[in-house]
Backbone bond lengths (Angstrom), bond angles and torsions (degrees), N, CA, C in turn:
res aa  C-N    CA-C-N  psi(-1)  N-CA   C-N-CA  omega(-1)  CA-C   N-CA-C  phi
1 M - - - 1.465 - - 1.525 109.97 -
2 T 1.334 118.16 133.28 1.449 122.33 -179.30 1.521 110.10 -79.62
3 A 1.322 116.49 123.22 1.458 120.58 -178.97 1.520 109.87 -76.93
4 S 1.316 116.10 154.30 1.458 120.39 176.25 1.517 108.86 -98.61
5 M 1.318 116.10 170.89 1.467 120.77 173.39 1.519 107.21 -125.60
6 F 1.316 116.19 157.20 1.456 120.29 -178.60 1.522 109.66 -100.89
7 A 1.326 115.44 123.74 1.461 122.41 -179.73 1.526 109.81 -76.81
8 P 1.336 117.38 172.32 1.466 120.10 179.60 1.521 114.15 -56.26
9 D 1.348 118.09 -23.62 1.462 119.24 179.01 1.529 112.17 -83.40
10 G 1.356 116.36 3.03 1.455 121.22 176.04 1.517 114.56 83.98
11 R 1.337 117.47 2.12 1.459 120.82 -178.99 1.526 110.76 -103.41
12 P 1.327 117.79 149.27 1.468 120.61 -174.94 1.525 113.40 -74.28
13 R 1.313 115.04 144.25 1.462 123.29 177.00 1.531 109.13 -135.31
14 C 1.329 115.37 171.68 1.459 120.57 171.66 1.528 108.27 -60.94
15 P 1.321 118.28 139.29 1.468 120.28 -173.86 1.519 114.73 -58.69
16 W 1.353 118.06 -33.64 1.459 119.49 -177.16 1.528 112.66 -67.45
17 S 1.330 117.70 -19.66 1.464 120.04 -176.48 1.521 112.96 -68.52
18 G 1.316 117.24 -13.31 1.460 120.12 178.58 1.513 113.43 -100.07
19 A 1.341 117.17 6.42 1.461 120.74 -174.40 1.528 113.51 -78.96
20 A 1.327 117.64 -18.92 1.466 121.33 179.37 1.522 108.23 -152.48
21 P 1.333 118.03 149.65 1.470 120.90 -176.10 1.529 114.17 -55.86
22 Q 1.341 117.12 -36.70 1.464 119.66 -176.09 1.521 113.51 -82.90
23 F 1.323 117.29 -6.84 1.462 120.33 -176.06 1.529 113.29 -71.72
24 L 1.326 118.08 -35.93 1.462 120.19 -171.60 1.526 111.51 -62.71
25 A 1.324 117.79 -47.16 1.466 120.56 179.71 1.523 110.32 -63.72
26 Y 1.321 116.78 -41.16 1.465 120.76 178.49 1.527 110.08 -62.03
27 H 1.314 116.32 -44.42 1.461 122.34 179.42 1.533 111.11 -62.14
28 D 1.326 116.53 -44.29 1.465 120.98 -173.13 1.526 114.02 -77.43
29 T 1.319 117.68 -26.58 1.464 119.35 -172.18 1.523 114.98 -117.54
30 E 1.340 117.96 -14.00 1.464 120.01 -175.99 1.520 114.23 -125.87
31 W 1.310 117.22 -51.96 1.461 121.75 -167.70 1.532 111.55 -63.54
32 G 1.317 115.28 117.51 1.455 120.13 176.53 1.522 115.17 96.30
33 F 1.327 117.49 -15.01 1.465 119.67 178.36 1.530 108.84 -77.90
34 P 1.332 118.58 134.34 1.468 121.16 -173.67 1.525 113.01 -66.31
35 V 1.327 114.88 138.91 1.460 122.37 -176.70 1.526 109.39 -129.30
36 A 1.340 116.20 133.32 1.462 120.76 175.15 1.526 111.96 -117.69
37 D 1.320 117.22 -13.48 1.459 121.81 -177.04 1.528 111.05 -62.69
38 E 1.341 115.68 127.08 1.465 121.36 -175.72 1.530 112.60 -58.81
39 H 1.331 117.02 -44.62 1.451 120.05 -176.80 1.524 111.48 -66.62
40 R 1.317 116.78 -41.30 1.464 119.41 179.38 1.526 111.48 -66.64
41 L 1.310 116.75 -38.88 1.463 119.95 177.67 1.523 110.21 -65.96
42 F 1.324 116.56 -43.56 1.458 120.21 179.55 1.523 110.42 -64.86
43 E 1.328 117.00 -42.13 1.462 120.42 177.99 1.525 110.96 -58.92
44 K 1.314 115.93 -49.10 1.460 119.08 -175.83 1.522 111.51 -65.95
45 L 1.329 117.24 -40.53 1.453 120.09 178.59 1.528 110.02 -63.80
46 S 1.325 116.46 -37.34 1.466 121.11 177.44 1.525 111.28 -66.59
47 L 1.321 116.22 -45.39 1.465 119.99 -179.37 1.521 111.56 -66.70
48 E 1.317 117.13 -35.83 1.470 119.51 176.00 1.530 109.97 -63.73
49 G 1.325 116.54 -36.36 1.459 119.53 175.97 1.523 111.39 -63.98
50 F 1.325 116.78 -41.74 1.461 120.18 177.12 1.523 111.35 -65.15
51 Q 1.332 116.46 -30.74 1.463 119.68 -178.86 1.526 112.64 -69.32
52 S 1.317 118.05 -22.31 1.461 121.71 -176.58 1.528 110.96 -48.62
53 G 1.333 116.27 118.10 1.457 122.07 -178.47 1.515 113.64 85.35
54 L 1.339 116.94 -2.94 1.460 121.48 -179.84 1.522 108.96 -123.69
55 S 1.332 116.92 -168.86 1.459 120.65 178.72 1.530 109.94 -109.02
56 W 1.333 116.35 152.62 1.457 119.83 176.87 1.524 110.58 -64.56
57 R 1.320 117.08 -29.02 1.467 120.20 177.75 1.536 110.24 -58.21
58 T 1.317 116.12 -42.61 1.463 121.04 179.28 1.524 110.80 -62.65
59 I 1.331 116.41 -45.44 1.456 120.83 -176.87 1.527 111.59 -70.33
60 L 1.325 116.86 -43.47 1.463 120.07 -178.97 1.519 110.89 -62.30
61 A 1.328 117.00 -38.53 1.463 120.62 178.98 1.526 111.95 -64.28
62 K 1.335 116.19 -26.46 1.460 121.47 -178.42 1.530 112.46 -102.19
63 R 1.329 118.46 6.11 1.457 120.56 -171.03 1.525 112.91 -57.80
64 E 1.305 118.33 -44.19 1.469 119.86 -179.95 1.520 110.88 -64.13
65 N 1.322 117.06 -34.41 1.464 120.23 176.43 1.526 110.55 -66.02
66 F 1.324 116.34 -41.41 1.462 120.48 176.79 1.529 110.52 -61.48
67 R 1.316 116.14 -43.23 1.464 119.77 -179.53 1.520 111.16 -61.45
68 A 1.320 116.77 -41.91 1.464 120.30 178.43 1.526 110.79 -66.46
69 A 1.320 116.32 -40.95 1.469 120.77 -176.73 1.523 112.12 -68.82
70 F 1.348 116.55 -32.18 1.461 120.87 -175.79 1.536 112.33 -110.96
71 C 1.333 116.06 32.23 1.472 121.01 173.56 1.522 112.39 52.55
72 G 1.329 116.31 43.94 1.455 120.50 179.92 1.519 113.30 65.39
73 F 1.322 115.84 20.07 1.468 122.94 -177.21 1.520 111.98 57.02
74 D 1.341 114.37 35.04 1.453 120.21 171.72 1.535 107.49 -68.27
75 I 1.306 116.63 115.93 1.464 121.57 -172.73 1.523 111.67 -56.72
76 H 1.318 117.48 -45.22 1.462 120.85 -175.67 1.529 111.76 -68.57
77 K 1.322 116.80 -37.22 1.469 119.56 178.35 1.525 110.74 -69.42
78 V 1.325 116.58 -44.47 1.468 119.86 -178.72 1.525 110.79 -65.55
79 A 1.318 116.83 -35.62 1.467 120.47 -179.86 1.524 111.88 -61.54
80 R 1.331 117.47 -20.60 1.449 121.67 -178.48 1.525 112.77 -98.78
81 F 1.323 117.05 6.80 1.461 120.35 175.32 1.526 109.48 -62.16
82 T 1.322 115.52 146.06 1.454 121.86 -179.47 1.535 109.86 -116.05
83 E 1.316 115.72 -177.11 1.463 120.15 177.53 1.523 110.65 -61.55
84 R 1.309 116.31 -30.82 1.467 119.67 176.85 1.529 110.39 -62.95
85 D 1.334 117.07 -38.15 1.467 120.42 176.99 1.518 110.88 -67.20
86 V 1.326 116.66 -38.48 1.466 120.14 177.11 1.526 109.69 -59.94
87 D 1.329 116.82 -45.91 1.466 120.67 179.00 1.524 110.81 -62.31
88 R 1.336 116.13 -39.82 1.473 120.22 178.10 1.521 110.84 -61.87
89 L 1.314 116.86 -44.80 1.456 121.00 -177.71 1.524 111.67 -69.15
90 L 1.314 116.84 -30.34 1.463 119.66 177.54 1.530 112.06 -68.72
91 Q 1.322 116.57 -15.30 1.463 121.28 177.13 1.524 112.34 -98.76
92 D 1.323 116.88 -2.93 1.469 121.82 -175.67 1.521 109.65 -84.94
93 T 1.322 117.34 106.30 1.461 121.77 -177.75 1.524 113.05 -72.83
94 G 1.330 116.79 -9.10 1.466 119.78 -178.77 1.515 113.89 -82.47
95 I 1.342 116.63 -10.27 1.467 119.97 179.87 1.521 109.78 -121.62
96 V 1.317 116.39 -177.02 1.466 121.66 174.48 1.522 106.95 -85.01
97 R 1.325 116.48 116.47 1.468 121.15 -173.84 1.531 110.22 -91.53
98 H 1.306 114.75 81.13 1.469 121.89 -178.48 1.525 106.66 -126.64
99 R 1.323 116.65 111.99 1.461 120.45 -174.14 1.523 112.22 -55.36
100 G 1.323 116.76 -46.23 1.455 119.90 -177.47 1.518 112.67 -60.26
101 K 1.325 116.48 -40.46 1.464 120.26 -179.08 1.524 111.15 -72.95
102 I 1.318 117.00 -38.63 1.468 120.58 177.10 1.524 110.01 -62.87
103 E 1.316 116.43 -46.97 1.464 120.14 -179.99 1.527 111.16 -65.57
104 A 1.338 116.65 -30.70 1.469 120.03 178.21 1.524 110.69 -65.64
105 V 1.319 118.12 -40.27 1.469 121.04 179.03 1.523 110.43 -61.31
106 I 1.331 116.21 -43.50 1.463 120.38 179.78 1.530 110.00 -65.70
107 N 1.311 116.05 -46.19 1.464 120.77 176.89 1.524 111.00 -57.56
108 N 1.329 116.46 -45.21 1.464 120.42 -176.34 1.532 112.01 -68.03
109 A 1.330 116.60 -31.44 1.469 119.66 175.22 1.529 109.74 -63.68
110 R 1.300 115.90 -39.37 1.470 119.43 178.59 1.523 111.02 -67.94
111 R 1.316 117.02 -36.62 1.468 120.09 177.33 1.532 110.13 -67.10
112 A 1.333 116.77 -36.71 1.468 120.30 177.81 1.527 110.14 -65.95
113 E 1.325 116.91 -37.93 1.461 120.03 176.16 1.522 110.96 -62.72
114 E 1.312 116.97 -39.43 1.462 120.79 178.39 1.524 111.26 -61.25
115 L 1.326 115.89 -38.79 1.466 119.82 176.23 1.527 110.28 -59.96
116 A 1.331 116.01 -46.19 1.462 120.57 -179.49 1.530 110.97 -65.16
117 D 1.320 116.19 -40.43 1.464 120.12 179.92 1.531 111.23 -63.97
118 G 1.332 115.78 -27.73 1.456 120.53 179.21 1.517 113.41 -87.92
119 G 1.341 116.50 6.73 1.457 120.53 178.15 1.512 114.43 88.64
120 G 1.323 116.79 7.92 1.463 120.33 179.32 1.516 111.31 -110.55
121 S 1.310 116.08 -162.28 1.462 121.03 178.28 1.512 109.49 -156.49
122 L 1.325 115.35 155.90 1.454 120.83 176.23 1.525 110.19 -61.68
123 S 1.326 116.39 -41.36 1.466 119.76 -177.17 1.526 111.45 -63.21
124 A 1.325 117.41 -39.20 1.466 119.89 179.94 1.518 111.00 -66.66
125 V 1.342 116.58 -40.84 1.465 120.07 177.98 1.519 110.38 -61.32
126 I 1.322 116.30 -46.27 1.468 120.70 -177.26 1.523 111.34 -64.35
127 W 1.328 117.10 -49.19 1.466 119.92 -174.64 1.527 113.02 -72.14
128 R 1.318 115.99 -12.09 1.461 120.06 173.20 1.530 110.60 -63.18
129 Y 1.331 115.65 -21.96 1.465 120.79 -176.67 1.520 113.02 -103.45
130 E 1.325 116.62 17.98 1.466 119.14 175.30 1.530 109.06 -62.68
131 P 1.324 118.53 125.66 1.472 120.26 -179.64 1.525 111.67 -64.45
132 A 1.302 115.70 157.47 1.467 120.73 178.64 1.519 111.27 -69.21
133 G 1.318 117.40 -26.93 1.465 121.47 179.39 1.511 110.26 -152.14
134 D 1.328 116.81 168.44 1.459 121.31 179.32 1.526 110.12 -85.15
135 L 1.324 115.76 168.38 1.461 120.44 177.54 1.525 109.39 -64.67
136 A 1.330 115.98 141.99 1.464 120.35 179.54 1.525 110.44 -61.54
137 E 1.319 116.31 -38.07 1.460 121.52 178.15 1.524 108.19 -119.72
138 P 1.336 118.66 105.28 1.464 121.05 -176.81 1.526 113.08 -56.24
139 Q 1.320 115.22 149.22 1.464 123.78 176.57 1.532 112.10 55.10
140 S 1.324 114.85 38.25 1.466 120.33 -179.25 1.521 112.41 -111.34
141 A 1.343 117.27 2.39 1.460 120.42 -176.81 1.519 110.46 -141.42
142 S 1.324 116.03 159.61 1.464 121.32 176.48 1.524 111.81 -117.04
143 T 1.321 116.60 -7.71 1.461 121.92 173.13 1.523 107.70 -144.91
144 S 1.313 115.90 171.00 1.457 120.88 176.17 1.521 108.01 -150.97
145 T 1.317 115.74 168.50 1.464 119.68 176.39 1.521 110.61 -56.20
146 E 1.331 116.15 -40.47 1.461 120.71 -177.81 1.525 112.25 -71.86
147 S 1.337 117.18 -37.85 1.467 118.38 179.69 1.524 110.56 -68.94
148 I 1.307 116.68 -34.10 1.464 120.53 176.33 1.524 109.84 -65.90
149 A 1.324 116.51 -43.65 1.464 120.65 -179.31 1.527 111.71 -66.10
150 L 1.344 117.07 -43.47 1.465 120.63 179.24 1.524 110.26 -65.49
151 S 1.323 116.76 -41.00 1.456 120.75 177.30 1.527 110.90 -58.19
152 K 1.317 116.38 -45.08 1.468 120.53 179.55 1.522 111.21 -64.09
153 D 1.320 116.82 -40.23 1.462 121.17 -179.93 1.520 110.33 -63.63
154 L 1.327 117.23 -48.13 1.458 120.90 -179.47 1.527 111.19 -63.64
155 R 1.321 116.90 -43.23 1.465 119.52 -179.91 1.525 111.16 -66.08
156 R 1.308 116.76 -34.76 1.461 120.34 176.74 1.530 110.33 -62.01
157 Q 1.337 115.81 -32.02 1.466 120.62 179.23 1.527 112.40 -84.80
158 G 1.329 116.29 -0.57 1.458 119.79 176.44 1.511 116.36 101.31
159 W 1.336 117.64 5.57 1.467 120.53 178.36 1.520 110.32 -71.61
160 K 1.342 115.58 153.86 1.459 121.65 -179.28 1.523 111.00 -126.01
161 F 1.334 116.02 156.69 1.470 123.64 -177.52 1.526 110.94 55.44
162 V 1.313 115.33 46.24 1.465 121.26 178.19 1.535 109.12 -131.22
163 G 1.338 115.73 51.47 1.455 119.98 176.93 1.513 111.73 -68.80
164 P 1.333 118.56 167.54 1.471 122.24 -176.24 1.530 114.60 -57.12
165 T 1.332 117.43 -38.28 1.468 119.86 179.94 1.525 110.99 -69.87
166 T 1.329 116.06 -43.71 1.467 120.93 175.82 1.517 110.69 -59.27
167 V 1.320 116.65 -45.05 1.460 121.48 -178.87 1.525 111.05 -67.15
168 F 1.326 118.02 -36.83 1.468 120.27 178.83 1.530 110.45 -63.81
169 A 1.345 117.32 -44.50 1.471 120.59 177.68 1.525 110.58 -61.22
170 F 1.309 115.88 -38.03 1.461 121.64 176.26 1.531 110.56 -62.62
171 M 1.331 117.26 -44.86 1.456 121.42 -179.56 1.523 111.40 -64.17
172 Q 1.321 117.18 -37.88 1.464 120.85 175.90 1.526 110.29 -60.64
173 A 1.314 115.56 -47.15 1.463 121.03 -173.67 1.520 112.75 -71.10
174 M 1.334 116.71 -35.63 1.465 121.35 -174.22 1.525 113.49 -92.00
175 G 1.324 117.55 7.42 1.453 120.84 170.47 1.511 116.85 86.92
176 L 1.330 118.24 12.34 1.459 118.86 176.75 1.528 110.90 -70.61
177 I 1.323 115.51 -23.24 1.461 121.53 169.99 1.524 107.81 -135.08
178 N 1.307 116.04 157.36 1.468 120.54 174.20 1.517 106.39 -103.26
179 D 1.328 116.11 97.93 1.462 120.15 -175.17 1.526 112.57 -104.25
180 H 1.331 117.11 16.45 1.457 119.60 171.23 1.536 108.38 -66.41
181 V 1.327 116.95 142.73 1.456 119.53 179.53 1.522 109.77 -62.96
182 K 1.312 115.93 156.52 1.464 121.20 -173.17 1.532 112.52 -57.55
183 E 1.325 116.97 -35.29 1.465 120.47 -176.46 1.529 113.10 -82.16
184 C 1.318 117.35 -11.64 1.470 121.46 -173.65 1.524 110.90 -65.02
185 V 1.316 116.45 132.76 1.457 121.99 -177.85 1.532 111.60 -67.47
186 I 1.327 117.33 -20.04 1.464 121.15 -179.47 1.529 111.51 -84.26
187 R 1.315 117.85 -21.75 1.464 120.18 -176.33 1.542 112.80 -54.69
188 P 1.337 120.13 -47.23 1.471 119.31 178.67 1.535 112.79 -63.58
189 Q 1.328 117.29 -33.29 1.463 120.28 178.07 1.523 110.34 -64.68
190 V 1.327 116.13 -42.94 1.459 120.75 178.40 1.528 110.15 -64.52
191 E 1.322 116.28 -41.14 1.461 119.72 -179.66 1.527 111.30 -62.08
192 R 1.325 116.58 -41.80 1.472 119.71 178.19 1.522 110.70 -65.15
193 A 1.323 116.92 -40.21 1.463 120.64 178.83 1.523 110.58 -63.44
194 R 1.309 116.38 -39.18 1.467 119.97 179.91 1.528 111.27 -70.14
195 E 1.319 117.23 -35.62 1.457 120.89 179.62 1.534 111.56 -64.85
196 S 1.319 116.93 -32.16 1.469 120.47 -178.34 1.532 112.22 -94.40
197 F 1.320 116.99 0.07 1.467 122.24 -176.30 1.530 110.32 -89.24
198 T 1.310 115.77 134.40 1.465 120.67 176.09 1.525 108.50 -107.79
199 P 1.321 118.46 112.20 1.475 121.15 -179.21 1.525 110.32 -62.66
200 P 1.330 117.16 141.91 1.463 120.05 178.82 1.521 110.87 -66.58
201 S 1.312 116.81 144.05 1.460 120.85 -178.89 1.520 112.74 -97.67
202 R 1.360 115.63 -19.54 1.467 118.15 178.97 1.527 110.18 -159.90
C-alpha cells in the first residue's frame, strides 16, 4: 500500500508531492485532472518526452522556459519550425538541449496537424484509450495495457518519444486515470472532475 504524506496544511497527499517545493501546487491543481485542450495535451506529451531519462522535477522547473522556446506549444507554430529553430533550441540553456527530443516535438506537431487535417484530433485519439477503471492500487505501475496500446497507435502514425512508460505518465497527469493514493485529499476532487468531464469524440 502506498503511504501518503501530510502537507503543510495538515492534510494527506500523494507522497511524491512533498519531494520538491514546486510539486505540491502541481499535484493539487493539475495532476490527474482531465484535460481535453489540444495545446495542453501536446505540451504535456512533449514534456514527458523530454523527461525520458531525467526527473519530472528537472522538467517542471524548466516548464516556462520550454513554453517560451516552443511558442507555448502551439501545434501549428511548432510544426513550422525549421533546422534553424533546432539549432536555436540547441543553444537554449533554459531547456533540455537534446537534438532527438527537440526534433521529436517538431515531428509530433506535424503529426498532430495531420490528425486535424483528417478531421480528427489529438484529444480524441488519446481519450479513446481511457481505461474502463483505475488501478486497484494507485501508483503501483509504470505501464498499462492502455498505455501500451496508445503508444503503439501514436508510433504507427509516426510520433516519436512516446513509449509506453512515457505515455502512462502522461495518462496519469492528464486525468485518463485517477492515480492519486486513496488517502490523498485531492483524489475525490479529481474523481468529481472526471465524472463531469465529457471526453472528446473527434
